[in-house]
PDB file of N, CA, C, O and CB in Angstrom:
ATOM      1  N   MET A   1     -25.797  -4.730  -4.051  1.00  0.00           N
ATOM      2  CA  MET A   1     -25.283  -4.354  -5.355  1.00  0.00           C
ATOM      3  C   MET A   1     -25.092  -2.847  -5.456  1.00  0.00           C
ATOM      4  O   MET A   1     -24.088  -2.376  -5.989  1.00  0.00           O
ATOM      5  CB  MET A   1     -26.216  -4.840  -6.450  1.00  0.00           C
ATOM      6  N   GLU A   2     -26.057  -2.095  -4.944  1.00  0.00           N
ATOM      7  CA  GLU A   2     -25.948  -0.634  -4.978  1.00  0.00           C
ATOM      8  C   GLU A   2     -24.744  -0.152  -4.179  1.00  0.00           C
ATOM      9  O   GLU A   2     -24.095   0.825  -4.553  1.00  0.00           O
ATOM     10  CB  GLU A   2     -27.226   0.009  -4.436  1.00  0.00           C
ATOM     11  N   LYS A   3     -24.448  -0.840  -3.077  1.00  0.00           N
ATOM     12  CA  LYS A   3     -23.320  -0.455  -2.241  1.00  0.00           C
ATOM     13  C   LYS A   3     -22.005  -0.650  -2.998  1.00  0.00           C
ATOM     14  O   LYS A   3     -21.095   0.171  -2.885  1.00  0.00           O
ATOM     15  CB  LYS A   3     -23.315  -1.269  -0.935  1.00  0.00           C
ATOM     16  N   ALA A   4     -21.906  -1.727  -3.762  1.00  0.00           N
ATOM     17  CA  ALA A   4     -20.694  -1.997  -4.532  1.00  0.00           C
ATOM     18  C   ALA A   4     -20.516  -0.966  -5.644  1.00  0.00           C
ATOM     19  O   ALA A   4     -19.399  -0.518  -5.903  1.00  0.00           O
ATOM     20  CB  ALA A   4     -20.739  -3.415  -5.125  1.00  0.00           C
ATOM     21  N   LYS A   5     -21.610  -0.588  -6.300  1.00  0.00           N
ATOM     22  CA  LYS A   5     -21.529   0.431  -7.357  1.00  0.00           C
ATOM     23  C   LYS A   5     -21.101   1.770  -6.782  1.00  0.00           C
ATOM     24  O   LYS A   5     -20.292   2.483  -7.376  1.00  0.00           O
ATOM     25  CB  LYS A   5     -22.880   0.576  -8.077  1.00  0.00           C
ATOM     26  N   ARG A   6     -21.650   2.104  -5.626  1.00  0.00           N
ATOM     27  CA  ARG A   6     -21.306   3.378  -4.988  1.00  0.00           C
ATOM     28  C   ARG A   6     -19.836   3.390  -4.578  1.00  0.00           C
ATOM     29  O   ARG A   6     -19.152   4.400  -4.747  1.00  0.00           O
ATOM     30  CB  ARG A   6     -22.206   3.629  -3.759  1.00  0.00           C
ATOM     31  N   LYS A   7     -19.349   2.270  -4.038  1.00  0.00           N
ATOM     32  CA  LYS A   7     -17.948   2.184  -3.625  1.00  0.00           C
ATOM     33  C   LYS A   7     -17.025   2.284  -4.839  1.00  0.00           C
ATOM     34  O   LYS A   7     -16.008   2.976  -4.789  1.00  0.00           O
ATOM     35  CB  LYS A   7     -17.688   0.868  -2.863  1.00  0.00           C
ATOM     36  N   ALA A   8     -17.372   1.603  -5.919  1.00  0.00           N
ATOM     37  CA  ALA A   8     -16.573   1.678  -7.139  1.00  0.00           C
ATOM     38  C   ALA A   8     -16.583   3.095  -7.703  1.00  0.00           C
ATOM     39  O   ALA A   8     -15.557   3.586  -8.174  1.00  0.00           O
ATOM     40  CB  ALA A   8     -17.097   0.685  -8.187  1.00  0.00           C
ATOM     41  N   GLY A   9     -17.722   3.741  -7.656  1.00  0.00           N
ATOM     42  CA  GLY A   9     -17.816   5.120  -8.121  1.00  0.00           C
ATOM     43  C   GLY A   9     -16.969   6.060  -7.291  1.00  0.00           C
ATOM     44  O   GLY A   9     -16.331   6.965  -7.829  1.00  0.00           O
ATOM     45  N   ASN A  10     -16.958   5.854  -5.983  1.00  0.00           N
ATOM     46  CA  ASN A  10     -16.136   6.679  -5.101  1.00  0.00           C
ATOM     47  C   ASN A  10     -14.647   6.475  -5.385  1.00  0.00           C
ATOM     48  O   ASN A  10     -13.876   7.435  -5.377  1.00  0.00           O
ATOM     49  CB  ASN A  10     -16.442   6.356  -3.633  1.00  0.00           C
ATOM     50  N   ILE A  11     -14.245   5.240  -5.634  1.00  0.00           N
ATOM     51  CA  ILE A  11     -12.846   4.950  -5.932  1.00  0.00           C
ATOM     52  C   ILE A  11     -12.431   5.626  -7.238  1.00  0.00           C
ATOM     53  O   ILE A  11     -11.355   6.220  -7.314  1.00  0.00           O
ATOM     54  CB  ILE A  11     -12.613   3.427  -6.017  1.00  0.00           C
ATOM     55  N   VAL A  12     -13.265   5.539  -8.248  1.00  0.00           N
ATOM     56  CA  VAL A  12     -12.968   6.181  -9.529  1.00  0.00           C
ATOM     57  C   VAL A  12     -12.896   7.695  -9.372  1.00  0.00           C
ATOM     58  O   VAL A  12     -12.027   8.341  -9.958  1.00  0.00           O
ATOM     59  CB  VAL A  12     -14.029   5.808 -10.576  1.00  0.00           C
ATOM     60  N   THR A  13     -13.796   8.254  -8.590  1.00  0.00           N
ATOM     61  CA  THR A  13     -13.801   9.701  -8.372  1.00  0.00           C
ATOM     62  C   THR A  13     -12.533  10.160  -7.659  1.00  0.00           C
ATOM     63  O   THR A  13     -11.918  11.147  -8.063  1.00  0.00           O
ATOM     64  CB  THR A  13     -15.032  10.112  -7.563  1.00  0.00           C
ATOM     65  N   VAL A  14     -12.143   9.462  -6.616  1.00  0.00           N
ATOM     66  CA  VAL A  14     -10.932   9.823  -5.874  1.00  0.00           C
ATOM     67  C   VAL A  14      -9.711   9.701  -6.781  1.00  0.00           C
ATOM     68  O   VAL A  14      -8.850  10.580  -6.770  1.00  0.00           O
ATOM     69  CB  VAL A  14     -10.767   8.927  -4.618  1.00  0.00           C
ATOM     70  N   PHE A  15      -9.621   8.637  -7.556  1.00  0.00           N
ATOM     71  CA  PHE A  15      -8.500   8.436  -8.470  1.00  0.00           C
ATOM     72  C   PHE A  15      -8.444   9.555  -9.505  1.00  0.00           C
ATOM     73  O   PHE A  15      -7.364  10.062  -9.806  1.00  0.00           O
ATOM     74  CB  PHE A  15      -8.611   7.071  -9.167  1.00  0.00           C
ATOM     75  N   SER A  16      -9.573   9.938 -10.043  1.00  0.00           N
ATOM     76  CA  SER A  16      -9.627  11.010 -11.041  1.00  0.00           C
ATOM     77  C   SER A  16      -9.205  12.354 -10.454  1.00  0.00           C
ATOM     78  O   SER A  16      -8.487  13.122 -11.094  1.00  0.00           O
ATOM     79  CB  SER A  16     -11.034  11.119 -11.618  1.00  0.00           C
ATOM     80  N   VAL A  17      -9.653  12.628  -9.245  1.00  0.00           N
ATOM     81  CA  VAL A  17      -9.292  13.885  -8.589  1.00  0.00           C
ATOM     82  C   VAL A  17      -7.790  13.922  -8.309  1.00  0.00           C
ATOM     83  O   VAL A  17      -7.157  14.964  -8.479  1.00  0.00           O
ATOM     84  CB  VAL A  17     -10.090  14.064  -7.274  1.00  0.00           C
ATOM     85  N   LEU A  18      -7.217  12.802  -7.885  1.00  0.00           N
ATOM     86  CA  LEU A  18      -5.775  12.748  -7.647  1.00  0.00           C
ATOM     87  C   LEU A  18      -4.987  12.996  -8.925  1.00  0.00           C
ATOM     88  O   LEU A  18      -3.967  13.684  -8.894  1.00  0.00           O
ATOM     89  CB  LEU A  18      -5.388  11.401  -7.055  1.00  0.00           C
ATOM     90  N   ILE A  19      -5.439  12.453 -10.040  1.00  0.00           N
ATOM     91  CA  ILE A  19      -4.763  12.683 -11.318  1.00  0.00           C
ATOM     92  C   ILE A  19      -4.869  14.153 -11.713  1.00  0.00           C
ATOM     93  O   ILE A  19      -3.895  14.730 -12.199  1.00  0.00           O
ATOM     94  CB  ILE A  19      -5.362  11.785 -12.424  1.00  0.00           C
ATOM     95  N   LEU A  20      -6.015  14.757 -11.517  1.00  0.00           N
ATOM     96  CA  LEU A  20      -6.182  16.176 -11.836  1.00  0.00           C
ATOM     97  C   LEU A  20      -5.291  17.059 -10.965  1.00  0.00           C
ATOM     98  O   LEU A  20      -4.742  18.049 -11.448  1.00  0.00           O
ATOM     99  CB  LEU A  20      -7.643  16.587 -11.667  1.00  0.00           C
ATOM    100  N   ILE A  21      -5.144  16.712  -9.691  1.00  0.00           N
ATOM    101  CA  ILE A  21      -4.257  17.472  -8.804  1.00  0.00           C
ATOM    102  C   ILE A  21      -2.807  17.324  -9.263  1.00  0.00           C
ATOM    103  O   ILE A  21      -2.058  18.301  -9.275  1.00  0.00           O
ATOM    104  CB  ILE A  21      -4.410  16.996  -7.333  1.00  0.00           C
ATOM    105  N   TRP A  22      -2.408  16.109  -9.642  1.00  0.00           N
ATOM    106  CA  TRP A  22      -1.060  15.858 -10.147  1.00  0.00           C
ATOM    107  C   TRP A  22      -0.802  16.687 -11.406  1.00  0.00           C
ATOM    108  O   TRP A  22       0.271  17.273 -11.557  1.00  0.00           O
ATOM    109  CB  TRP A  22      -0.863  14.353 -10.444  1.00  0.00           C
ATOM    110  N   MET A  23      -1.779  16.736 -12.302  1.00  0.00           N
ATOM    111  CA  MET A  23      -1.634  17.530 -13.527  1.00  0.00           C
ATOM    112  C   MET A  23      -1.523  19.017 -13.197  1.00  0.00           C
ATOM    113  O   MET A  23      -0.714  19.722 -13.799  1.00  0.00           O
ATOM    114  CB  MET A  23      -2.825  17.283 -14.476  1.00  0.00           C
ATOM    115  N   LEU A  24      -2.317  19.495 -12.260  1.00  0.00           N
ATOM    116  CA  LEU A  24      -2.272  20.905 -11.870  1.00  0.00           C
ATOM    117  C   LEU A  24      -0.920  21.257 -11.264  1.00  0.00           C
ATOM    118  O   LEU A  24      -0.337  22.283 -11.614  1.00  0.00           O
ATOM    119  CB  LEU A  24      -3.396  21.225 -10.874  1.00  0.00           C
ATOM    120  N   LEU A  25      -0.414  20.424 -10.364  1.00  0.00           N
ATOM    121  CA  LEU A  25       0.881  20.680  -9.750  1.00  0.00           C
ATOM    122  C   LEU A  25       2.003  20.636 -10.785  1.00  0.00           C
ATOM    123  O   LEU A  25       2.948  21.422 -10.704  1.00  0.00           O
ATOM    124  CB  LEU A  25       1.148  19.666  -8.642  1.00  0.00           C
ATOM    125  N   SER A  26       1.912  19.738 -11.746  1.00  0.00           N
ATOM    126  CA  SER A  26       2.908  19.667 -12.815  1.00  0.00           C
ATOM    127  C   SER A  26       2.859  20.916 -13.676  1.00  0.00           C
ATOM    128  O   SER A  26       3.901  21.440 -14.070  1.00  0.00           O
ATOM    129  CB  SER A  26       2.686  18.422 -13.679  1.00  0.00           C
ATOM    130  N   PHE A  27       1.666  21.395 -13.970  1.00  0.00           N
ATOM    131  CA  PHE A  27       1.504  22.610 -14.762  1.00  0.00           C
ATOM    132  C   PHE A  27       2.097  23.818 -14.036  1.00  0.00           C
ATOM    133  O   PHE A  27       2.749  24.661 -14.651  1.00  0.00           O
ATOM    134  CB  PHE A  27       0.020  22.853 -15.072  1.00  0.00           C
ATOM    135  N   ILE A  28       1.867  23.892 -12.739  1.00  0.00           N
ATOM    136  CA  ILE A  28       2.427  24.983 -11.938  1.00  0.00           C
ATOM    137  C   ILE A  28       3.954  24.923 -11.941  1.00  0.00           C
ATOM    138  O   ILE A  28       4.617  25.953 -12.053  1.00  0.00           O
ATOM    139  CB  ILE A  28       1.895  24.922 -10.491  1.00  0.00           C
ATOM    140  N   GLU A  29       4.510  23.715 -11.818  1.00  0.00           N
ATOM    141  CA  GLU A  29       5.965  23.567 -11.838  1.00  0.00           C
ATOM    142  C   GLU A  29       6.548  24.009 -13.175  1.00  0.00           C
ATOM    143  O   GLU A  29       7.559  24.710 -13.208  1.00  0.00           O
ATOM    144  CB  GLU A  29       6.357  22.116 -11.551  1.00  0.00           C
ATOM    145  N   VAL A  30       5.927  23.612 -14.263  1.00  0.00           N
ATOM    146  CA  VAL A  30       6.415  23.994 -15.589  1.00  0.00           C
ATOM    147  C   VAL A  30       6.380  25.510 -15.750  1.00  0.00           C
ATOM    148  O   VAL A  30       7.347  26.100 -16.231  1.00  0.00           O
ATOM    149  CB  VAL A  30       5.577  23.319 -16.695  1.00  0.00           C
ATOM    150  N   ASN A  31       5.302  26.133 -15.363  1.00  0.00           N
ATOM    151  CA  ASN A  31       5.200  27.589 -15.496  1.00  0.00           C
ATOM    152  C   ASN A  31       6.188  28.309 -14.597  1.00  0.00           C
ATOM    153  O   ASN A  31       6.748  29.328 -15.002  1.00  0.00           O
ATOM    154  CB  ASN A  31       3.790  28.049 -15.177  1.00  0.00           C
ATOM    155  N   ALA A  32       6.417  27.818 -13.404  1.00  0.00           N
ATOM    156  CA  ALA A  32       7.343  28.466 -12.482  1.00  0.00           C
ATOM    157  C   ALA A  32       8.785  28.332 -12.942  1.00  0.00           C
ATOM    158  O   ALA A  32       9.572  29.265 -12.784  1.00  0.00           O
ATOM    159  CB  ALA A  32       7.191  27.883 -11.093  1.00  0.00           C
ATOM    160  N   LYS A  33       9.143  27.185 -13.510  1.00  0.00           N
ATOM    161  CA  LYS A  33      10.526  26.952 -13.902  1.00  0.00           C
ATOM    162  C   LYS A  33      10.836  27.435 -15.312  1.00  0.00           C
ATOM    163  O   LYS A  33      12.007  27.477 -15.691  1.00  0.00           O
ATOM    164  CB  LYS A  33      10.842  25.492 -13.795  1.00  0.00           C
ATOM    165  N   ASN A  34       9.841  27.799 -16.094  1.00  0.00           N
ATOM    166  CA  ASN A  34      10.104  28.304 -17.439  1.00  0.00           C
ATOM    167  C   ASN A  34      10.740  29.684 -17.424  1.00  0.00           C
ATOM    168  O   ASN A  34      11.184  30.168 -18.465  1.00  0.00           O
ATOM    169  CB  ASN A  34       8.824  28.346 -18.235  1.00  0.00           C
ATOM    170  N   LEU A  35      10.793  30.315 -16.282  1.00  0.00           N
ATOM    171  CA  LEU A  35      11.412  31.629 -16.171  1.00  0.00           C
ATOM    172  C   LEU A  35      12.938  31.537 -16.120  1.00  0.00           C
ATOM    173  O   LEU A  35      13.617  32.546 -16.309  1.00  0.00           O
ATOM    174  CB  LEU A  35      10.894  32.344 -14.933  1.00  0.00           C
ATOM    175  N   THR A  36      13.486  30.351 -15.870  1.00  0.00           N
ATOM    176  CA  THR A  36      14.934  30.168 -15.823  1.00  0.00           C
ATOM    177  C   THR A  36      15.434  29.710 -17.190  1.00  0.00           C
ATOM    178  O   THR A  36      14.655  29.278 -18.039  1.00  0.00           O
ATOM    179  CB  THR A  36      15.329  29.145 -14.723  1.00  0.00           C
ATOM    180  N   GLU A  37      16.762  29.815 -17.386  1.00  0.00           N
ATOM    181  CA  GLU A  37      17.331  29.465 -18.691  1.00  0.00           C
ATOM    182  C   GLU A  37      17.289  27.973 -18.990  1.00  0.00           C
ATOM    183  O   GLU A  37      16.843  27.570 -20.064  1.00  0.00           O
ATOM    184  CB  GLU A  37      18.751  29.942 -18.768  1.00  0.00           C
ATOM    185  N   ASN A  38      17.745  27.156 -18.060  1.00  0.00           N
ATOM    186  CA  ASN A  38      17.761  25.708 -18.259  1.00  0.00           C
ATOM    187  C   ASN A  38      16.925  25.030 -17.180  1.00  0.00           C
ATOM    188  O   ASN A  38      17.464  24.558 -16.178  1.00  0.00           O
ATOM    189  CB  ASN A  38      19.211  25.166 -18.245  1.00  0.00           C
ATOM    190  N   PRO A  39      15.632  24.983 -17.379  1.00  0.00           N
ATOM    191  CA  PRO A  39      14.793  24.393 -16.332  1.00  0.00           C
ATOM    192  C   PRO A  39      14.996  22.889 -16.214  1.00  0.00           C
ATOM    193  O   PRO A  39      15.109  22.186 -17.218  1.00  0.00           O
ATOM    194  CB  PRO A  39      13.330  24.690 -16.607  1.00  0.00           C
ATOM    195  N   ALA A  40      15.042  22.406 -14.981  1.00  0.00           N
ATOM    196  CA  ALA A  40      15.144  20.969 -14.709  1.00  0.00           C
ATOM    197  C   ALA A  40      13.871  20.572 -13.967  1.00  0.00           C
ATOM    198  O   ALA A  40      13.649  20.971 -12.824  1.00  0.00           O
ATOM    199  CB  ALA A  40      16.448  20.614 -13.865  1.00  0.00           C
ATOM    200  N   TYR A  41      13.055  19.792 -14.630  1.00  0.00           N
ATOM    201  CA  TYR A  41      11.770  19.403 -14.053  1.00  0.00           C
ATOM    202  C   TYR A  41      11.904  18.106 -13.286  1.00  0.00           C
ATOM    203  O   TYR A  41      12.824  17.322 -13.518  1.00  0.00           O
ATOM    204  CB  TYR A  41      10.704  19.264 -15.141  1.00  0.00           C
ATOM    205  N   ASN A  42      10.982  17.892 -12.378  1.00  0.00           N
ATOM    206  CA  ASN A  42      10.913  16.665 -11.613  1.00  0.00           C
ATOM    207  C   ASN A  42      10.684  15.491 -12.563  1.00  0.00           C
ATOM    208  O   ASN A  42       9.975  15.621 -13.561  1.00  0.00           O
ATOM    209  CB  ASN A  42       9.793  16.744 -10.549  1.00  0.00           C
ATOM    210  N   ASP A  43      11.290  14.345 -12.248  1.00  0.00           N
ATOM    211  CA  ASP A  43      11.134  13.159 -13.103  1.00  0.00           C
ATOM    212  C   ASP A  43       9.691  12.672 -13.160  1.00  0.00           C
ATOM    213  O   ASP A  43       9.295  12.024 -14.129  1.00  0.00           O
ATOM    214  CB  ASP A  43      12.029  12.034 -12.605  1.00  0.00           C
ATOM    215  N   TYR A  44       8.910  12.974 -12.144  1.00  0.00           N
ATOM    216  CA  TYR A  44       7.527  12.526 -12.086  1.00  0.00           C
ATOM    217  C   TYR A  44       6.542  13.591 -12.532  1.00  0.00           C
ATOM    218  O   TYR A  44       5.341  13.461 -12.297  1.00  0.00           O
ATOM    219  CB  TYR A  44       7.195  12.088 -10.696  1.00  0.00           C
ATOM    220  N   ASN A  45       7.030  14.634 -13.168  1.00  0.00           N
ATOM    221  CA  ASN A  45       6.165  15.666 -13.714  1.00  0.00           C
ATOM    222  C   ASN A  45       5.306  15.037 -14.810  1.00  0.00           C
ATOM    223  O   ASN A  45       5.821  14.308 -15.657  1.00  0.00           O
ATOM    224  CB  ASN A  45       6.997  16.870 -14.266  1.00  0.00           C
ATOM    225  N   PHE A  46       4.026  15.309 -14.799  1.00  0.00           N
ATOM    226  CA  PHE A  46       3.099  14.710 -15.752  1.00  0.00           C
ATOM    227  C   PHE A  46       3.514  14.981 -17.194  1.00  0.00           C
ATOM    228  O   PHE A  46       3.472  14.082 -18.033  1.00  0.00           O
ATOM    229  CB  PHE A  46       1.693  15.232 -15.512  1.00  0.00           C
ATOM    230  N   PHE A  47       3.912  16.208 -17.480  1.00  0.00           N
ATOM    231  CA  PHE A  47       4.261  16.572 -18.842  1.00  0.00           C
ATOM    232  C   PHE A  47       5.590  15.992 -19.282  1.00  0.00           C
ATOM    233  O   PHE A  47       5.795  15.745 -20.471  1.00  0.00           O
ATOM    234  CB  PHE A  47       4.294  18.058 -18.977  1.00  0.00           C
ATOM    235  N   VAL A  48       6.503  15.769 -18.336  1.00  0.00           N
ATOM    236  CA  VAL A  48       7.753  15.098 -18.650  1.00  0.00           C
ATOM    237  C   VAL A  48       7.466  13.644 -19.008  1.00  0.00           C
ATOM    238  O   VAL A  48       8.032  13.111 -19.962  1.00  0.00           O
ATOM    239  CB  VAL A  48       8.745  15.190 -17.464  1.00  0.00           C
ATOM    240  N   LEU A  49       6.599  13.015 -18.252  1.00  0.00           N
ATOM    241  CA  LEU A  49       6.287  11.607 -18.496  1.00  0.00           C
ATOM    242  C   LEU A  49       5.567  11.383 -19.814  1.00  0.00           C
ATOM    243  O   LEU A  49       5.821  10.386 -20.490  1.00  0.00           O
ATOM    244  CB  LEU A  49       5.449  11.065 -17.373  1.00  0.00           C
ATOM    245  N   ILE A  50       4.673  12.292 -20.194  1.00  0.00           N
ATOM    246  CA  ILE A  50       3.919  12.039 -21.440  1.00  0.00           C
ATOM    247  C   ILE A  50       4.708  12.431 -22.687  1.00  0.00           C
ATOM    248  O   ILE A  50       4.348  12.030 -23.794  1.00  0.00           O
ATOM    249  CB  ILE A  50       2.595  12.804 -21.418  1.00  0.00           C
ATOM    250  N   THR A  51       5.789  13.214 -22.522  1.00  0.00           N
ATOM    251  CA  THR A  51       6.559  13.603 -23.702  1.00  0.00           C
ATOM    252  C   THR A  51       7.792  12.749 -23.909  1.00  0.00           C
ATOM    253  O   THR A  51       8.443  12.863 -24.948  1.00  0.00           O
ATOM    254  CB  THR A  51       6.965  15.041 -23.597  1.00  0.00           C
ATOM    255  N   GLU A  52       8.129  11.912 -22.974  1.00  0.00           N
ATOM    256  CA  GLU A  52       9.321  11.059 -23.138  1.00  0.00           C
ATOM    257  C   GLU A  52       8.953   9.615 -23.308  1.00  0.00           C
ATOM    258  O   GLU A  52       9.832   8.767 -23.457  1.00  0.00           O
ATOM    259  CB  GLU A  52      10.250  11.202 -21.952  1.00  0.00           C
TER     260      GLU A  52
END
């Protein structure tokens, strides 16, 4: 039982870290492209997805 809890915890941790990395990369893209007049963001940008 302890092994299953540990494995589930590891899966949740990895998934959470991947989401945080995705959010960080999206934030970097938004900041980098805001310097141009008409920025075109990636369709999979986290902030594009949550605002549309």
